[in-house]
C-alpha positions as CSV (number, residue, x, y, z in Angstrom):
1,M,-18.8,29.4,51.5
2,S,-20.3,29.0,47.8
3,T,-23.3,29.5,46.7
4,I,-22.9,26.7,44.3
5,A,-21.9,23.3,45.0
6,Y,-19.9,21.5,42.4
7,D,-19.5,17.8,42.3
8,V,-18.3,15.3,39.1
9,K,-20.0,11.7,38.1
10,Q,-19.4,9.9,35.1
11,G,-18.1,13.0,33.2
12,V,-20.8,14.9,34.2
13,A,-20.3,18.3,36.3
14,Y,-23.4,19.0,39.1
15,L,-24.0,22.6,40.0
16,T,-26.5,23.0,42.6
17,I,-27.4,26.2,43.8
18,Q,-27.6,26.9,47.1
19,S,-28.7,29.8,48.3
20,P,-32.2,29.5,50.7
21,P,-35.0,30.4,50.8
22,A,-35.7,30.8,47.0
23,N,-31.9,30.1,45.3
24,A,-32.1,34.2,44.4
25,L,-29.9,35.4,41.9
26,S,-27.5,37.7,43.8
27,S,-24.4,39.4,42.2
28,T,-22.8,37.0,44.9
29,L,-24.2,33.9,43.4
30,L,-23.5,34.8,39.8
31,Q,-20.0,35.6,40.6
32,D,-19.9,31.9,42.5
33,L,-21.6,30.6,39.1
34,E,-18.9,32.2,36.9
35,A,-15.8,30.4,38.7
36,K,-17.9,27.5,38.9
37,L,-17.9,27.3,35.1
38,Q,-14.3,28.3,35.0
39,K,-13.5,25.1,37.3
40,V,-15.6,23.1,34.6
41,E,-14.0,24.5,31.8
42,A,-10.6,23.5,33.2
43,D,-11.8,19.8,34.0
44,K,-11.0,17.8,30.6
45,S,-12.9,14.8,32.4
46,V,-16.1,16.5,32.3
47,K,-18.1,16.4,29.2
48,A,-21.6,17.4,30.7
49,V,-23.0,19.6,32.8
50,V,-26.2,19.4,35.1
51,L,-27.5,22.9,37.0
52,T,-30.2,22.5,39.7
53,G,-31.4,23.9,42.6
54,E,-31.0,22.9,46.3
55,G,-34.3,23.1,48.5
56,R,-38.1,24.0,46.5
57,F,-36.9,26.1,44.0
58,F,-34.3,26.0,40.9
59,S,-34.3,29.8,41.3
60,A,-37.4,32.3,42.2
61,G,-35.8,35.2,40.6
62,A,-33.0,37.9,40.9
63,D,-32.3,39.0,44.6
64,I,-35.1,41.8,44.9
65,K,-33.7,43.2,48.2
66,E,-30.5,43.9,46.5
67,F,-32.3,46.2,44.1
68,T,-32.7,48.3,46.7
69,S,-28.7,48.9,47.5
70,F,-28.6,50.6,44.0
71,Q,-27.5,54.2,44.4
72,K,-28.0,55.4,40.3
73,A,-30.0,54.0,37.4
74,S,-26.4,53.0,36.0
75,D,-26.2,50.5,38.7
76,S,-29.1,48.5,37.1
77,K,-27.5,48.5,33.8
78,A,-24.2,47.1,34.9
79,L,-26.1,44.4,36.7
80,A,-28.5,43.6,33.7
81,Q,-25.1,43.6,31.4
82,K,-23.3,41.3,34.1
83,G,-26.2,38.9,34.2
84,Q,-26.3,39.1,30.2
85,Q,-22.7,38.4,29.7
86,L,-22.6,35.3,32.0
87,F,-25.5,33.9,30.5
88,N,-24.1,34.4,27.1
89,R,-21.3,32.6,28.6
90,I,-23.4,29.5,29.4
91,E,-25.1,29.5,26.0
92,H,-22.0,29.7,23.9
93,F,-20.3,27.1,26.8
94,P,-17.8,24.5,24.7
95,I,-19.8,21.9,27.1
96,P,-23.7,21.1,27.1
97,V,-25.6,22.5,30.1
98,I,-28.7,20.7,31.3
99,A,-31.0,22.4,33.7
100,A,-32.9,20.5,35.8
101,I,-35.8,22.5,36.8
102,H,-38.2,22.0,39.8
103,G,-40.7,24.2,42.0
104,A,-40.1,27.8,40.4
105,A,-38.1,29.2,37.8
106,L,-38.8,32.4,37.9
107,G,-37.6,36.1,36.7
108,G,-33.7,35.9,36.5
109,G,-34.3,31.9,37.1
110,L,-36.1,31.3,34.3
111,E,-33.7,33.5,32.3
112,L,-30.7,31.5,33.8
113,A,-32.6,28.2,32.6
114,M,-33.4,29.5,29.2
115,A,-29.2,30.5,28.8
116,C,-29.2,26.4,29.2
117,H,-28.9,23.9,26.2
118,I,-31.5,21.5,27.6
119,R,-34.4,21.9,30.2
120,I,-35.8,18.8,32.1
121,V,-38.7,20.3,33.8
122,A,-40.7,18.6,36.7
123,K,-44.3,19.0,35.8
124,S,-45.3,20.6,38.9
125,A,-42.8,23.5,38.4
126,K,-43.5,27.2,37.2
127,L,-42.0,29.3,34.5
128,G,-42.5,32.8,34.3
129,L,-41.1,36.2,34.0
130,P,-43.2,38.3,36.7
131,E,-40.9,41.2,36.5
132,L,-43.7,43.5,35.2
133,T,-45.6,43.2,38.2
134,L,-42.6,45.2,39.9
135,G,-42.6,47.6,38.0
136,I,-39.4,47.0,36.0
137,I,-38.7,44.4,32.9
138,P,-36.9,41.4,32.3
139,G,-32.7,42.7,32.3
140,F,-31.0,38.9,32.0
141,A,-32.0,38.6,28.2
142,G,-35.5,37.4,28.6
143,T,-37.0,39.6,26.5
144,Q,-34.9,37.8,23.6
145,R,-34.9,34.4,24.4
146,L,-38.4,33.7,25.6
147,P,-39.5,34.4,21.8
148,Q,-37.3,32.3,20.5
149,H,-38.5,29.1,22.4
150,V,-42.4,30.1,22.8
151,G,-42.8,32.6,19.9
152,T,-43.4,36.0,20.4
153,A,-47.6,35.7,20.6
154,K,-47.1,33.3,24.0
155,A,-44.0,35.8,24.8
156,Y,-45.5,38.8,24.7
157,E,-48.6,36.9,26.8
158,M,-46.2,35.6,29.3
159,I,-44.4,38.5,29.8
160,L,-47.0,41.1,29.9
161,T,-49.2,39.4,32.5
162,G,-46.3,38.2,34.5
163,D,-48.3,34.8,34.8
164,P,-46.3,31.7,34.9
165,I,-46.7,28.5,33.1
166,S,-46.7,25.0,34.2
167,G,-44.1,22.5,33.7
168,E,-46.7,20.5,31.1
169,E,-47.4,24.1,29.5
170,A,-43.7,24.9,29.2
171,Y,-43.0,21.6,27.4
172,Y,-46.4,22.0,25.0
173,F,-44.7,25.6,24.4
174,G,-41.5,24.4,23.5
175,L,-39.7,25.7,26.5
176,A,-38.9,22.6,28.1
177,N,-37.4,19.2,26.1
178,R,-38.6,17.3,28.7
179,I,-41.3,17.0,31.8
180,V,-41.3,14.4,34.6
181,E,-42.6,14.1,37.8
182,E,-40.4,15.9,40.2
183,D,-38.9,12.6,42.3
184,Q,-37.9,11.8,38.6
185,L,-36.1,14.8,37.8
186,L,-32.3,14.0,38.8
187,H,-32.6,10.8,38.4
188,E,-33.8,11.6,34.3
189,T,-31.6,13.9,33.9
190,S,-28.4,12.4,34.8
191,I,-29.4,9.8,32.1
192,L,-29.2,12.4,30.0
193,A,-26.1,13.5,30.6
194,E,-24.4,10.7,30.9
195,K,-25.7,9.4,27.4
196,I,-24.1,12.6,26.4
197,A,-20.9,12.1,28.4
198,E,-20.6,8.9,26.4
199,K,-19.6,11.1,23.2
200,S,-16.1,12.1,22.1
201,R,-15.3,15.3,23.5
202,P,-14.3,17.2,20.0
203,S,-17.4,16.1,18.8
204,I,-19.5,17.3,21.3
205,Q,-17.2,20.8,21.0
206,H,-18.3,21.3,17.3
207,I,-21.8,20.9,18.0
208,M,-21.8,23.7,20.6
209,N,-19.7,25.7,18.5
210,L,-21.9,25.0,15.3
211,V,-25.8,25.2,16.7
212,P,-25.3,28.8,17.4
213,Y,-24.8,29.9,13.8
214,A,-28.6,29.6,13.7
215,K,-28.9,32.5,15.8
216,T,-29.7,36.2,14.1
217,D,-27.2,39.1,14.2
218,L,-30.2,40.7,15.8
219,F,-29.6,38.9,19.1
220,D,-26.9,41.2,20.2
221,K,-28.4,44.5,19.7
222,G,-31.2,43.4,21.6
223,L,-29.4,42.4,24.5
224,E,-28.4,46.3,24.5
225,A,-31.6,47.6,24.0
226,E,-32.7,45.2,26.7
227,A,-30.0,46.5,29.0
228,N,-30.8,50.2,28.4
229,A,-34.5,49.5,29.2
230,F,-34.0,48.1,32.2
231,K,-32.4,50.9,33.8
232,E,-34.6,53.6,32.1
233,V,-37.5,51.9,33.6
234,F,-35.6,51.0,36.7
235,G,-35.5,55.0,37.5
236,S,-39.3,55.3,37.4
237,E,-41.3,56.0,40.2
238,D,-43.3,53.0,39.5
239,A,-40.4,50.6,39.7
240,K,-39.5,51.9,43.1
241,E,-43.5,51.3,44.0
242,G,-43.3,48.0,42.6
243,I,-40.2,46.8,44.3
244,Q,-41.2,48.3,47.9
245,A,-44.8,46.6,47.5
246,F,-42.9,43.4,46.7
247,L,-41.2,43.3,49.7
248,E,-43.9,44.5,52.0
249,K,-46.1,41.8,50.4
250,R,-48.6,44.2,48.8
251,K,-50.5,44.7,45.6
252,P,-48.7,47.9,43.8
253,D,-50.3,51.2,43.0
254,F,-48.5,52.2,40.0
255,K,-49.3,55.9,38.8
256,D,-47.6,55.1,35.4
257,E,-44.5,57.4,35.9
């Protein structure tokens, strides 16, 4: 059974993450998302995409339990690059992707949301990159995309503390296009998506191709540097301690090693 549900209405494809309880971004889920993007691209009736999560969260992050299965540091770099490549594909997708965020978008969940072109966020949602609390760092381009939305100073604060911000704060800092009450999230997102889907497909695709030119050439270098840093940090003793502490629901005892 796929971890991503797929439905099309009024020219809008709805992709719903279905991986309870936290909609964690496992390797399987990333593969399913890749397959659904291929399906969307092949459907000429689709002119907008809405990405959301079923249950309590948009996505509470990467599948931490999966991290414990890595046999060597290169496994962690491969995972980071896989996520980066998929999220790059979303950012350069010829069809606009709107993230409808409720509950929490944390770690990989926020990195996924930031790869989308538009973010509609419930006021009560929590958004953040808590990786440093586990002794690791963001690996799906979080260090590169977050500063583009909130500025470098706020990005430093969010990443170094690991503290999440609210939906209202996300809007204030430029991370969200709109904030709405949670019970209105899908309704408001659908209205926006259908308004986009009313436009001409060729004109939409030209805009999707042109806007990314505004990004600097340093972005790709930053992705490679992040993947290498993720590999290096993941092999540390503090990373092992942080991940184990997370799984055991206790405070980690970092040795700075």
